[in-house]
KOLGUNU-865449 format. One record per residue (C-alpha): residue in one letter; chain; x, y, z. Coordinates in pm, 1 decimal, decimal comma, always signed. Layout:
BEGIN
residu;chaine;u;v;w
a;A;X;Y;Z .
...
//
This chain:
BEGIN
residu;chaine;u;v;w
m;A;+723,3;-3051,3;+6269,9 .
e;A;+912,6;-2754,6;+6372,4 .
l;A;+1244,0;-2932,7;+6323,2 .
w;A;+1139,0;-3035,6;+5971,2 .
i;A;+1045,3;-2680,4;+5882,6 .
k;A;+1366,8;-2547,6;+6022,3 .
k;A;+1546,8;-2796,7;+5785,9 .
i;A;+1331,9;-2714,8;+5507,2 .
e;A;+1411,3;-2332,5;+5561,9 .
s;A;+1777,0;-2389,9;+5589,7 .
a;A;+1811,0;-2592,6;+5261,0 .
s;A;+2066,2;-2441,4;+5038,5 .
t;A;+1981,6;-2619,9;+4692,3 .
l;A;+1680,0;-2754,1;+4513,9 .
e;A;+1813,8;-3114,4;+4528,6 .
e;A;+1828,1;-3074,1;+4918,1 .
l;A;+1481,7;-2927,7;+4919,3 .
e;A;+1342,8;-3220,2;+4725,5 .
s;A;+1515,9;-3465,3;+4964,7 .
l;A;+1317,0;-3301,1;+5249,3 .
r;A;+999,4;-3325,0;+5066,9 .
v;A;+1045,0;-3695,1;+5029,3 .
d;A;+1125,0;-3748,0;+5402,0 .
t;A;+802,9;-3566,2;+5499,0 .
l;A;+547,4;-3609,9;+5240,1 .
g;A;+688,6;-3895,6;+5024,9 .
k;A;+533,0;-4250,0;+5054,7 .
k;A;+767,9;-4332,2;+5337,8 .
g;A;+781,9;-3990,6;+5483,3 .
v;A;+716,5;-3884,1;+5834,2 .
l;A;+369,9;-3751,2;+5792,0 .
t;A;+268,0;-4015,7;+5539,5 .
v;A;+365,2;-4278,0;+5838,1 .
e;A;+160,5;-4073,5;+6080,1 .
f;A;-139,9;-4080,4;+5849,8 .
a;A;-136,7;-4452,4;+5823,4 .
k;A;-166,2;-4471,4;+6203,1 .
m;A;-539,8;-4332,4;+6177,8 .
k;A;-660,8;-4697,5;+6148,9 .
d;A;-538,4;-4763,2;+6501,5 .
i;A;-673,2;-4433,5;+6652,8 .
p;A;-991,3;-4465,4;+6876,2 .
a;A;-1289,0;-4330,4;+6688,7 .
e;A;-1332,8;-4054,7;+6931,2 .
d;A;-959,8;-3929,2;+6889,1 .
k;A;-955,3;-3945,9;+6510,6 .
k;A;-1093,7;-3614,7;+6428,7 .
s;A;-844,1;-3429,6;+6635,3 .
f;A;-563,6;-3655,8;+6531,8 .
a;A;-655,9;-3576,7;+6165,5 .
e;A;-694,9;-3216,7;+6219,0 .
n;A;-349,1;-3188,3;+6384,0 .
l;A;-168,5;-3398,6;+6096,2 .
n;A;-355,1;-3200,5;+5831,1 .
k;A;-237,5;-2867,1;+5996,8 .
q;A;+123,5;-3011,1;+6019,0 .
k;A;+99,0;-3105,2;+5647,2 .
e;A;-25,6;-2757,8;+5553,4 .
q;A;+269,2;-2595,3;+5741,4 .
v;A;+528,0;-2829,2;+5580,2 .
t;A;+371,7;-2800,8;+5215,8 .
k;A;+383,6;-2406,9;+5261,3 .
a;A;+742,8;-2417,9;+5379,6 .
l;A;+847,9;-2635,0;+5110,9 .
d;A;+676,5;-2403,6;+4819,5 .
s;A;+803,1;-2083,3;+4966,8 .
k;A;+1153,0;-2221,4;+4984,9 .
k;A;+1137,5;-2379,6;+4631,2 .
i;A;+1043,6;-2032,4;+4489,7 .
e;A;+1346,1;-1870,6;+4671,8 .
l;A;+1597,6;-2133,6;+4548,5 .
e;A;+1462,0;-2141,6;+4195,3 .
a;A;+1528,9;-1754,3;+4186,7 .
i;A;+1867,1;-1810,2;+4319,4 .
a;A;+1959,3;-2089,7;+4063,6 .
l;A;+1830,6;-1883,6;+3784,0 .
d;A;+2034,4;-1590,4;+3886,7 .
k;A;+2348,5;-1808,5;+3912,5 .
k;A;+2280,3;-1944,8;+3567,9 .
l;A;+2245,2;-1595,6;+3416,3 .
q;A;+2569,1;-1492,3;+3573,4 .
n;A;+2747,3;-1768,9;+3438,7 .
e;A;+2600,9;-1730,2;+3081,9 .
k;A;+2625,0;-1358,6;+3041,8 .
i;A;+2827,4;-1176,8;+2771,2 .
d;A;+3014,5;-869,7;+2810,3 .
v;A;+2931,8;-718,6;+2470,9 .
t;A;+3190,6;-441,2;+2527,9 .
r;A;+3456,7;-692,2;+2473,0 .
f;A;+3363,7;-717,5;+2103,7 .
n;A;+3461,4;-457,6;+1853,5 .
n;A;+3373,9;-610,0;+1513,2 .
e;A;+3346,3;-363,7;+1248,4 .
i;A;+2981,3;-295,9;+1170,0 .
t;A;+2916,7;-312,2;+791,3 .
s;A;+2625,7;-142,9;+613,2 .
g;A;+2414,0;-292,1;+324,3 .
a;A;+2417,8;-147,5;-17,6 .
t;A;+2193,3;-151,0;-330,8 .
h;A;+2253,6;-426,5;-551,4 .
p;A;+2431,3;-297,5;-879,0 .
v;A;+2162,3;-402,6;-1102,6 .
a;A;+1900,3;-248,0;-889,3 .
e;A;+2123,8;+67,6;-851,1 .
t;A;+2161,9;+91,7;-1240,9 .
m;A;+1780,1;+34,5;-1305,0 .
n;A;+1674,0;+301,1;-1055,2 .
k;A;+1926,1;+545,4;-1222,6 .
i;A;+1783,8;+491,4;-1535,9 .
i;A;+1411,7;+498,2;-1441,1 .
t;A;+1486,6;+821,9;-1272,0 .
y;A;+1645,4;+980,1;-1570,6 .
f;A;+1337,7;+915,3;-1786,7 .
q;A;+1102,9;+998,4;-1519,7 .
n;A;+1247,1;+1344,5;-1515,3 .
l;A;+1159,9;+1358,4;-1895,1 .
n;A;+822,6;+1303,2;-1795,2 .
f;A;+815,6;+929,0;-1906,1 .
a;A;+564,4;+722,1;-1720,8 .
v;A;+671,4;+377,1;-1564,8 .
e;A;+460,5;+82,0;-1690,8 .
e;A;+455,3;-281,3;-1578,0 .
g;A;+316,2;-615,2;-1727,8 .
p;A;+284,3;-990,3;-1641,6 .
l;A;+596,8;-1208,8;-1642,3 .
v;A;+396,7;-1486,1;-1814,5 .
e;A;+268,3;-1369,2;-2150,1 .
d;A;+69,7;-1500,8;-2445,5 .
d;A;+210,6;-1535,3;-2801,0 .
f;A;-13,9;-1226,9;-2928,2 .
h;A;+154,6;-970,9;-2686,4 .
n;A;+501,8;-1115,4;-2700,9 .
f;A;+532,7;-1194,7;-3072,1 .
q;A;+232,7;-1135,8;-3301,5 .
a;A;+143,5;-778,6;-3212,1 .
l;A;+505,0;-694,4;-3249,2 .
n;A;+521,4;-780,4;-3604,0 .
l;A;+643,2;-1121,1;-3527,7 .
p;A;+408,5;-1364,3;-3675,1 .
e;A;+413,6;-1759,1;-3645,5 .
y;A;+725,2;-1899,7;-3815,9 .
h;A;+892,6;-1551,5;-3847,0 .
p;A;+1245,1;-1620,9;-3853,3 .
a;A;+1314,9;-1341,3;-3615,9 .
r;A;+1152,1;-1560,9;-3339,2 .
d;A;+1490,7;-1751,4;-3329,9 .
m;A;+1663,1;-1447,5;-3192,5 .
a;A;+1499,7;-1523,3;-2855,6 .
d;A;+1504,1;-1886,6;-2743,9 .
t;A;+1183,6;-1890,8;-2550,8 .
f;A;+1063,1;-2069,0;-2231,9 .
y;A;+707,8;-2216,1;-2316,5 .
n;A;+447,1;-2341,9;-2096,6 .
k;A;+237,9;-2651,1;-2148,6 .
d;A;-61,2;-2424,8;-2169,4 .
y;A;+89,1;-2231,9;-2472,5 .
t;A;+167,8;-1947,6;-2224,1 .
l;A;+552,2;-1836,6;-2229,2 .
l;A;+791,0;-1634,7;-2016,0 .
r;A;+825,7;-1319,6;-2179,5 .
t;A;+1131,2;-1258,5;-2373,1 .
h;A;+1140,3;-878,4;-2370,6 .
t;A;+939,0;-590,4;-2220,9 .
s;A;+788,1;-496,7;-2536,8 .
p;A;+455,4;-669,5;-2438,8 .
v;A;+412,2;-382,0;-2201,5 .
q;A;+427,1;-142,3;-2486,1 .
i;A;+144,2;-337,5;-2657,3 .
r;A;-66,5;-359,6;-2330,8 .
t;A;-14,9;+12,5;-2285,6 .
m;A;-124,0;+125,1;-2645,5 .
l;A;-413,6;-105,0;-2613,7 .
s;A;-552,0;+53,6;-2285,6 .
q;A;-430,3;+407,4;-2352,9 .
k;A;-470,9;+663,4;-2628,1 .
a;A;-178,4;+851,5;-2763,2 .
p;A;+3,5;+1051,5;-2686,2 .
i;A;+233,7;+813,8;-2487,3 .
r;A;+565,8;+855,4;-2317,6 .
m;A;+642,6;+539,3;-2117,0 .
i;A;+930,0;+307,3;-2027,1 .
a;A;+894,1;-64,7;-1909,5 .
p;A;+1134,1;-184,4;-1658,4 .
g;A;+1128,2;-544,3;-1563,3 .
t;A;+1258,2;-900,7;-1571,6 .
v;A;+1266,4;-1105,6;-1900,2 .
f;A;+1365,7;-1466,3;-1954,6 .
r;A;+1563,7;-1633,6;-2238,0 .
r;A;+1729,3;-1982,8;-2292,2 .
d;A;+2095,9;-1870,0;-2277,7 .
f;A;+2375,4;-1872,8;-2014,2 .
d;A;+2736,9;-1761,4;-2073,5 .
i;A;+2961,6;-1469,8;-1937,0 .
t;A;+2749,4;-1217,8;-2116,0 .
h;A;+2411,8;-1402,8;-2085,8 .
t;A;+2184,4;-1549,1;-1817,6 .
p;A;+1846,1;-1712,3;-1834,6 .
m;A;+1666,2;-1432,8;-1643,9 .
f;A;+1783,1;-1072,4;-1688,4 .
h;A;+1646,0;-711,3;-1672,2 .
q;A;+1542,9;-480,0;-1946,8 .
i;A;+1413,9;-134,5;-1986,3 .
e;A;+1230,1;-43,9;-2297,6 .
g;A;+1076,2;+284,7;-2399,5 .
l;A;+818,2;+400,6;-2610,4 .
v;A;+695,4;+749,2;-2743,6 .
v;A;+372,8;+776,0;-2952,4 .
d;A;+209,1;+1098,7;-3081,5 .
c;A;+46,5;+1229,5;-3411,7 .
a;A;+227,7;+1129,8;-3730,7 .
d;A;+403,3;+1467,6;-3802,9 .
k;A;+527,2;+1505,0;-3435,8 .
i;A;+782,3;+1204,3;-3396,5 .
s;A;+1085,6;+1138,9;-3604,5 .
f;A;+1413,1;+955,0;-3579,5 .
a;A;+1590,8;+1290,3;-3494,3 .
n;A;+1377,6;+1294,0;-3180,4 .
l;A;+1505,7;+953,5;-3084,0 .
k;A;+1838,4;+1029,9;-3166,3 .
h;A;+1852,5;+1322,2;-2949,3 .
v;A;+1703,3;+1139,8;-2653,1 .
m;A;+1948,1;+857,2;-2675,9 .
v;A;+2247,7;+1078,1;-2715,4 .
e;A;+2154,8;+1286,0;-2399,8 .
f;A;+2066,7;+964,3;-2212,2 .
l;A;+2395,8;+781,4;-2297,0 .
q;A;+2611,0;+1080,9;-2207,7 .
h;A;+2425,0;+1122,4;-1885,8 .
i;A;+2501,5;+775,8;-1779,0 .
f;A;+2853,3;+714,2;-1915,9 .
g;A;+2982,8;+1067,5;-1917,0 .
e;A;+3180,2;+1227,6;-2202,5 .
v;A;+3139,4;+954,5;-2473,7 .
e;A;+3079,3;+943,5;-2841,5 .
v;A;+2763,6;+782,0;-2971,0 .
r;A;+2712,4;+626,3;-3301,0 .
f;A;+2403,2;+471,1;-3488,5 .
r;A;+2438,9;+174,5;-3698,4 .
p;A;+2163,0;+44,4;-3939,7 .
s;A;+2023,7;-280,3;-3806,1 .
y;A;+1694,5;-484,5;-3818,2 .
f;A;+1427,2;-535,0;-3567,8 .
p;A;+1089,9;-667,1;-3665,5 .
f;A;+896,4;-405,6;-3462,1 .
t;A;+1084,9;-101,0;-3572,5 .
e;A;+1157,8;+53,6;-3923,8 .
p;A;+1415,2;+219,9;-3964,3 .
s;A;+1614,9;+39,5;-3683,4 .
a;A;+1959,6;+112,4;-3536,2 .
e;A;+2189,7;-43,8;-3286,5 .
v;A;+2372,4;+229,8;-3088,3 .
d;A;+2722,9;+220,8;-2966,4 .
i;A;+2924,7;+427,4;-2725,4 .
s;A;+3300,9;+490,9;-2761,7 .
c;A;+3485,8;+220,6;-2515,9 .
v;A;+3467,8;+335,4;-2151,9 .
f;A;+3771,3;+135,7;-2077,3 .
c;A;+3997,5;+237,1;-2345,8 .
k;A;+3842,3;+567,2;-2440,3 .
g;A;+3808,8;+463,9;-2786,6 .
n;A;+4161,2;+356,5;-2865,5 .
g;A;+4080,2;-35,2;-2882,4 .
c;A;+4112,6;-304,7;-2619,4 .
r;A;+4017,6;-657,7;-2525,9 .
v;A;+3673,1;-541,2;-2400,2 .
c;A;+3593,3;-370,4;-2725,8 .
s;A;+3744,4;-608,2;-2946,4 .
q;A;+4005,1;-345,4;-3056,3 .
t;A;+3719,1;-159,0;-3221,3 .
g;A;+3697,3;+127,3;-2965,8 .
w;A;+3320,7;+88,3;-2969,5 .
l;A;+3080,1;-84,3;-2741,3 .
e;A;+2713,2;-183,6;-2827,8 .
v;A;+2461,6;-69,4;-2556,4 .
l;A;+2112,3;-51,1;-2706,8 .
g;A;+1865,5;-84,4;-2993,6 .
c;A;+1620,8;+144,9;-3109,4 .
g;A;+1397,9;+257,3;-3401,6 .
v;A;+1083,4;+424,9;-3547,8 .
v;A;+772,1;+198,4;-3455,8 .
d;A;+671,3;-9,2;-3756,4 .
q;A;+324,2;+57,1;-3895,7 .
n;A;+216,2;-319,5;-3845,2 .
v;A;+247,8;-272,1;-3474,4 .
f;A;+23,8;+12,0;-3475,9 .
d;A;-226,4;-174,5;-3697,3 .
a;A;-219,7;-458,1;-3438,9 .
v;A;-325,6;-205,3;-3156,0 .
g;A;-563,8;-14,7;-3384,5 .
y;A;-376,9;+302,6;-3395,0 .
k;A;-425,9;+520,1;-3696,3 .
d;A;-209,4;+811,5;-3819,3 .
k;A;+35,2;+782,9;-3546,7 .
s;A;+428,0;+773,0;-3542,3 .
g;A;+646,7;+687,0;-3261,7 .
y;A;+999,7;+542,4;-3145,7 .
a;A;+1096,9;+274,7;-2927,5 .
f;A;+1416,4;+173,3;-2773,3 .
g;A;+1522,2;-112,1;-2537,4 .
l;A;+1850,5;-176,8;-2333,8 .
g;A;+1972,6;-463,2;-2092,0 .
v;A;+2027,1;-333,1;-1735,1 .
e;A;+2302,2;-590,1;-1649,8 .
r;A;+2495,8;-462,4;-1970,9 .
f;A;+2483,2;-124,8;-1824,9 .
a;A;+2586,9;-215,5;-1478,9 .
m;A;+2878,9;-423,6;-1601,7 .
l;A;+3020,5;-126,3;-1820,6 .
i;A;+2962,7;+118,6;-1519,9 .
h;A;+3122,6;-105,5;-1258,1 .
s;A;+3381,0;-265,9;-1468,0 .
i;A;+3244,9;-624,1;-1402,1 .
g;A;+3372,3;-879,4;-1631,3 .
d;A;+3137,1;-1168,1;-1607,0 .
l;A;+2761,0;-1116,9;-1603,1 .
r;A;+2693,9;-1437,3;-1386,7 .
s;A;+2877,3;-1270,5;-1098,1 .
l;A;+2593,0;-1034,4;-1049,3 .
f;A;+2351,0;-1320,3;-952,8 .
e;A;+2578,5;-1538,3;-743,9 .
s;A;+2535,5;-1345,3;-402,8 .
d;A;+2919,8;-1334,6;-344,8 .
t;A;+2955,7;-1069,0;-67,3 .
r;A;+3319,0;-1015,0;-188,0 .
l;A;+3186,1;-878,8;-498,9 .
l;A;+2880,3;-704,3;-368,5 .
g;A;+3059,1;-553,6;-83,6 .
q;A;+3252,6;-323,3;-304,5 .
f;A;+2927,6;-133,5;-417,4 .
k;A;+2864,2;+50,7;-88,6 .
//
């Protein structure tokens, strides 16, 4: 067996080693043939003959196993050498991520009102009719319900059309005074260059004793806020109608693109509508059980603000995940 062991130790590949294993331990291998001679060996010599063969088999097996480990390590090292990559050859520019313009705008607005001591409140995306409509002075068959095409569920729940239900839930769970904003996702059945079925709103509510809150308070807060966001712009209030506030107003700023001179974006008017606001209607306070209270509320679309801040022409592009657009907001 010494000759076979030397052959095994000098094997250079796993294939050659496997061939030697077959030649020694296979069905027709030299040791297998020797073991087959046992039947012809005299009884008194079988023990010593078998012991000698087993010793040789053990030596061959040990040599095969040892050589296999050695050749496998060599084969692995060769494979790794062939597949290695020199990373220093690549010099691609490493780009960093950025906050999405909608999230960036929302965070900026939230931070502003938190600095004014407004609490940030949240509510469920799936609402019931009471919180989304009735408590906000929108009873069944009220024509103003058509202002928001609603996604209804089979169990008569709905996807909230605004974040105003959070104001109702806050008033039902807390006592005045209240200073809060409600940022979040809302849903309406609308889709064009300025509307999407899902978008984001931030609504605010301030409630205190009847003699402490007025439209003048609201006006001051809105002017300061809009000039903080858009810079030195003019602000005007136009009478409007919202079921949950009375009096109500829509708020415009001088066009940030043409500086009020008139352009395509502002339809040559020099003004851009940015939010709605008003003094809370008494019917809303009645729905939540508030007595002798006054307050004001306001609401804005975050995407609308993001489009104006970053000069984005199509609202839908904010949701298309196009890195060519998003990469501009680093």
